[in-house]
C-alpha positions in Angstrom: 11.8 -8.4 12.5 8.9 -8.7 15.0 9.0 -6.9 18.3 8.8 -10.4 19.9 12.2 -11.2 18.4 14.0 -8.1 19.8 16.7 -8.9 22.4 16.5 -6.7 25.6 17.4 -7.5 29.2 15.1 -7.2 32.2 15.8 -4.4 34.7 17.3 -6.8 37.2 19.3 -8.7 34.6 18.9 -11.6 32.2 16.7 -11.6 29.1 13.4 -9.9 29.2 12.1 -12.3 26.5 9.6 -10.3 24.6 8.4 -13.5 23.0 6.4 -14.1 26.2 4.1 -11.3 25.1 3.0 -13.1 21.9 -0.7 -13.1 21.9 -0.9 -10.1 24.3 -1.5 -6.4 23.8 1.4 -4.5 25.2 1.9 -0.8 26.1 5.6 0.1 25.7 6.5 3.2 27.7 9.9 4.9 28.1 9.9 5.8 31.8 11.9 8.0 34.1 11.9 8.4 37.9 12.6 12.1 38.1 10.3 13.6 35.5 7.2 15.8 35.8 5.4 13.0 34.1 6.6 10.3 36.6 3.2 10.2 38.4 1.9 8.5 35.2 3.3 5.3 36.9 0.1 5.3 38.9 -2.2 5.1 35.9 0.1 2.7 34.1 -0.1 0.3 37.1 -3.9 0.6 37.3 -4.1 -0.1 33.5 -1.8 -3.1 34.0 -3.9 -4.5 36.9 -7.2 -3.9 35.2 -6.4 -5.4 31.8 -3.8 -8.1 32.6 -6.4 -10.8 33.1 -7.6 -10.1 29.5 -4.2 -10.5 27.9 -2.4 -7.2 28.4 0.8 -5.9 29.9 2.6 -2.6 30.4 6.3 -2.8 29.6 8.3 0.0 31.2 11.6 0.9 29.4 13.8 3.2 31.6 15.7 5.8 29.7 18.1 8.6 30.9 18.3 10.6 27.6 15.9 13.4 28.6 17.7 15.8 31.1 19.2 12.9 33.0 15.8 12.1 34.6 16.5 8.4 35.1 20.0 8.4 36.6 19.6 5.5 39.0 21.0 2.0 38.9 18.7 -0.9 38.1 18.2 -1.5 41.8 17.4 2.1 42.5 14.9 2.2 39.7 13.2 -1.0 40.8 13.0 0.1 44.4 11.6 3.5 43.4 9.0 2.1 41.1 7.9 -0.5 43.7 8.0 1.6 46.8 6.6 4.8 45.4 4.1 3.6 42.8 3.5 -0.1 43.6 4.6 -1.1 40.1 4.2 -4.7 39.3 4.5 -4.6 35.5 7.8 -5.6 33.9 10.6 -3.2 33.4 13.5 -3.6 31.1 17.1 -2.5 31.3 17.8 1.2 30.8 18.3 1.9 27.1 18.7 4.8 24.6 15.5 5.5 22.6 17.1 8.1 20.3 20.3 8.8 18.5 23.0 6.4 17.2 22.7 4.2 20.3 18.9 3.7 19.8 17.9 0.3 21.1 16.5 -2.2 18.5 13.2 -2.1 20.2 12.8 1.6 19.5 14.2 1.2 16.0 11.1 -0.9 15.4 8.7 1.5 17.1 9.6 5.1 16.0 8.2 4.8 12.5 4.7 4.5 14.0 2.7 7.8 13.8 0.7 9.2 16.6 -2.7 10.8 16.0 -1.0 14.0 14.9 1.2 12.2 12.4 4.4 12.5 14.4 6.9 9.7 13.6 10.6 9.5 14.4 12.4 10.4 17.6 10.9 10.0 21.0 10.0 13.4 22.2 10.2 13.0 26.0 9.7 10.5 28.8 6.5 8.5 28.9 5.9 8.3 25.1 3.6 5.3 24.6 3.3 2.6 21.9 0.5 0.2 21.9 1.3 -3.2 20.3 -1.2 -5.7 19.0 -1.1 -9.3 20.0 1.1 -10.1 17.0 3.7 -7.6 18.1 2.9 -4.9 15.5 2.7 -1.3 16.6 -1.0 -0.3 16.5 -0.9 3.2 18.1 1.5 5.9 19.4 0.6 8.4 22.1 2.4 11.6 23.1 4.2 11.7 26.5 1.5 14.1 28.0 -1.3 11.7 27.1 -2.3 10.0 30.3 -2.2 6.2 30.2 -5.9 6.0 31.1 -7.0 8.7 28.6 -10.1 7.7 26.6 -8.1 7.4 23.3 -5.7 5.0 25.0 -8.4 2.9 26.6 -10.4 2.7 23.3 -7.4 1.6 21.3 -6.5 -0.9 23.9 -10.0 -2.4 24.2 -10.0 -2.9 20.4 -6.8 -4.9 20.6 -7.4 -7.1 23.6 -7.1 -10.7 22.6 -9.3 -12.1 25.3 
C-alpha cells in the first residue's frame, strides 16, 4: 500500500485525500497543543510557507496518546493552531499512532528508521516523517529535532520535486 492510498479524515471532517500529495514531498508530524514541543508549530508553518511553492507540504496529525496533550475537539485544535501559530498547513483527524488502534498511516511509517536506527513506536509528540514525492518514507526525525534543523532541510531539499 502507498501512503497516498491510506484513508484518513481531515480535522474538520471529510476525507483528507492523501492522493492529492502525489508528486509532493510531505513532512508528516504527530502534533499536540499542550506539549513542551508545541512551539514547533511555528517552524513547521515557516517550512510549509517556504517550500510549498516547490512541491512540499506539512501534514499535521493530532494525537492524544502522550500524557493527554491533545485533548481538544477538532474545532478546538483548529482554532488553537490557527490563532496561536497561524497554521495554514493541513491537519488530519485525531488518531492513535501506537498500540492496537494505530492508524493505518502510522502502520506504514513506523518501520522507517531515524538517523540513530530507531524504528517502531512513536516516542513522543512531534516525531517527523519525510515522504518522497512517490509517497515512500525517506527519513524519520526524533521529536526533539526542530523542523528547520539542518538535517531536515538537507533531506527535504534533496526530495523536492520542483
